[in-house]
C-alpha positions in Angstrom: -18.0 -216.1 -92.7 -20.0 -213.8 -92.7 -22.1 -215.1 -89.9 -19.6 -216.4 -87.6 -19.5 -215.5 -83.9 -16.5 -216.5 -83.7 -13.4 -218.9 -85.7 -10.2 -220.7 -84.7 -7.7 -220.1 -87.5 -5.8 -223.8 -87.0 -2.0 -223.2 -88.3 0.7 -225.6 -88.8 4.3 -225.6 -86.5 6.1 -226.7 -89.3 5.3 -224.6 -92.3 3.8 -221.5 -90.5 0.8 -219.2 -92.2 0.0 -220.5 -95.5 -1.7 -219.1 -98.5 -5.2 -220.3 -97.8 -4.3 -219.8 -93.8 -3.5 -215.4 -95.0 -6.8 -216.2 -97.5 -9.0 -216.8 -94.5 -7.9 -214.4 -92.3 -8.0 -211.2 -94.6 -11.8 -213.1 -95.1 -12.4 -212.8 -91.0 -11.4 -208.9 -91.0 -13.1 -208.3 -93.5 -15.8 -209.5 -92.0 -14.5 -208.1 -88.3 -15.1 -212.3 -87.1 -12.9 -212.3 -84.3 -10.3 -215.6 -83.5 -7.6 -217.3 -81.8 -5.0 -218.9 -83.0 -3.5 -222.4 -82.4 -0.4 -223.4 -83.3 -1.1 -227.4 -84.3 1.1 -230.6 -84.9 4.2 -229.1 -82.5 4.8 -233.0 -82.3 6.8 -233.1 -85.9 9.6 -232.4 -86.2 10.5 -228.6 -87.3 7.6 -227.3 -85.1 8.3 -223.3 -84.1 6.0 -221.8 -82.4 7.5 -218.5 -81.9 8.6 -219.1 -85.9 4.8 -218.8 -86.1 4.0 -215.7 -84.4 6.5 -214.0 -86.0 4.6 -215.2 -89.3 1.6 -214.2 -88.6 2.7 -210.5 -86.5 4.6 -210.3 -90.6 2.3 -212.0 -92.8 -1.3 -211.4 -91.6 -0.7 -207.9 -89.7 -1.9 -209.4 -86.5 -1.0 -209.4 -82.7 -1.1 -212.5 -81.5 -0.6 -212.9 -77.8 0.7 -216.0 -77.2 -0.9 -217.3 -74.1 0.8 -220.4 -73.8 5.3 -221.9 -73.8 5.6 -225.4 -75.0 7.3 -226.8 -73.0 9.8 -229.2 -75.7 9.5 -229.3 -79.3 9.4 -231.5 -82.3 9.2 -235.4 -80.4 10.1 -234.2 -77.3 6.8 -231.8 -77.0 5.4 -232.6 -73.9 2.9 -229.8 -72.7 2.4 -226.2 -72.1 3.3 -223.8 -69.9 0.3 -221.9 -69.3 1.0 -218.3 -68.8 -1.9 -217.1 -68.3 -1.6 -219.4 -64.2 1.4 -219.6 -64.6 1.3 -223.7 -64.3 2.4 -226.5 -66.7 0.0 -229.3 -68.2 2.1 -232.2 -69.3 0.8 -234.8 -70.6 1.7 -238.3 -69.8 0.7 -239.9 -72.7 -3.0 -241.0 -72.1 -5.5 -238.9 -73.0 -6.0 -236.5 -69.1 -3.4 -234.4 -69.0 -1.8 -233.5 -65.8 -1.2 -229.4 -63.6 2.0 -229.5 -62.1 4.3 -226.2 -61.0 6.7 -224.6 -64.0 9.3 -227.5 -64.8 12.7 -225.5 -62.7 14.6 -224.5 -66.2 11.5 -222.8 -67.5 10.7 -220.8 -64.6 12.7 -218.1 -65.8 12.1 -218.2 -69.5 8.4 -219.2 -68.2 8.3 -215.6 -66.6 10.1 -213.6 -69.4 7.0 -214.6 -71.6 4.7 -213.8 -69.0 5.8 -210.2 -68.8 5.4 -210.1 -72.9 2.1 -211.4 -72.7 1.1 -208.1 -70.3 3.4 -206.1 -71.7 0.9 -206.0 -75.0 -2.3 -206.1 -73.3 -1.2 -203.3 -70.6 -1.7 -201.1 -73.9 -5.6 -201.9 -74.0 -6.0 -201.8 -70.6 -5.1 -199.4 -67.3 -6.4 -201.8 -64.8 -3.1 -204.3 -66.6 -0.9 -201.2 -66.6 -0.5 -199.5 -63.7 0.3 -203.0 -61.2 1.8 -204.2 -63.7 4.1 -200.8 -63.6 4.3 -201.3 -59.4 5.2 -204.8 -60.8 3.0 -206.4 -58.1 0.3 -209.4 -59.1 -2.8 -209.0 -62.3 -4.9 -212.0 -61.3 -5.8 -214.5 -64.3 -10.2 -213.2 -63.9 -8.5 -209.9 -64.9 -7.1 -211.1 -67.8 -9.4 -212.9 -68.9 -11.6 -210.3 -69.3 -9.7 -208.5 -70.6 -8.2 -210.7 -73.7 -11.3 -211.3 -74.5 -12.4 -207.7 -74.4 -9.6 -207.0 -76.9 -10.4 -210.3 -79.0 -13.9 -210.0 -79.7 -12.6 -206.3 -80.4 -10.0 -207.3 -83.1 -7.5 -206.4 -81.3 -5.1 -209.4 -80.3 -5.5 -212.7 -81.1 -4.1 -215.3 -78.1 -2.6 -218.3 -79.3 -2.5 -221.2 -78.1 -0.5 -224.9 -79.2 -0.8 -228.1 -79.4 -0.8 -231.7 -81.0 -4.1 -232.7 -82.2 -4.4 -235.6 -83.4 -2.8 -237.0 -80.1 -5.0 -234.9 -78.2 -2.9 -232.7 -76.6 -4.1 -229.6 -75.7 -7.5 -229.0 -77.5 -9.4 -229.5 -74.3 -7.0 -226.3 -73.4 -8.3 -224.8 -76.8 -11.8 -225.2 -76.6 -11.4 -223.6 -72.3 -10.0 -221.0 -75.1 -13.5 -220.8 -77.3 -15.1 -220.5 -74.3 -12.6 -217.8 -72.9 -12.1 -215.3 -75.2 -15.2 -215.7 -77.7 -18.3 -214.2 -77.9 -21.1 -216.4 -76.5 -23.6 -218.1 -79.5 -25.9 -216.0 -77.2 
């Protein structure tokens, strides 16, 4: 871990934080490795994204920031809401995800999750805090840059979700590596 510029820590959506995850996390803390989290196996029975984030907060003493909100649970996992762009990414069964509007039944909860994300980021940056408190829109480019800065500083850990066996959420995970972790150069 000493030589890594950044890392992706993968958590099982059913088991949550496992003992080997704790060991790797503590080593990454020791060596100051910035990281993002990926909650995998969202399509399995018992998968629970919020519970996993809660376990990360409690057992790893970290500040997980959900940048996605799953759409559906277990076998009905069909995509996620991108809380930065405020759109839905849906998986159709083929290899290419489809970007769409957030389903009407999820708009309120997606708004609440985005508010939670903005509130947490406002603690670190006045460029987010002022428009957030004045209820103005905040550009996604600013959110990404603040998330990147605070991730590299080790203050927050962006969390994403998916099901890697079915290639659900992998492209967004790769994009998050580019967006939030240090560049190799």
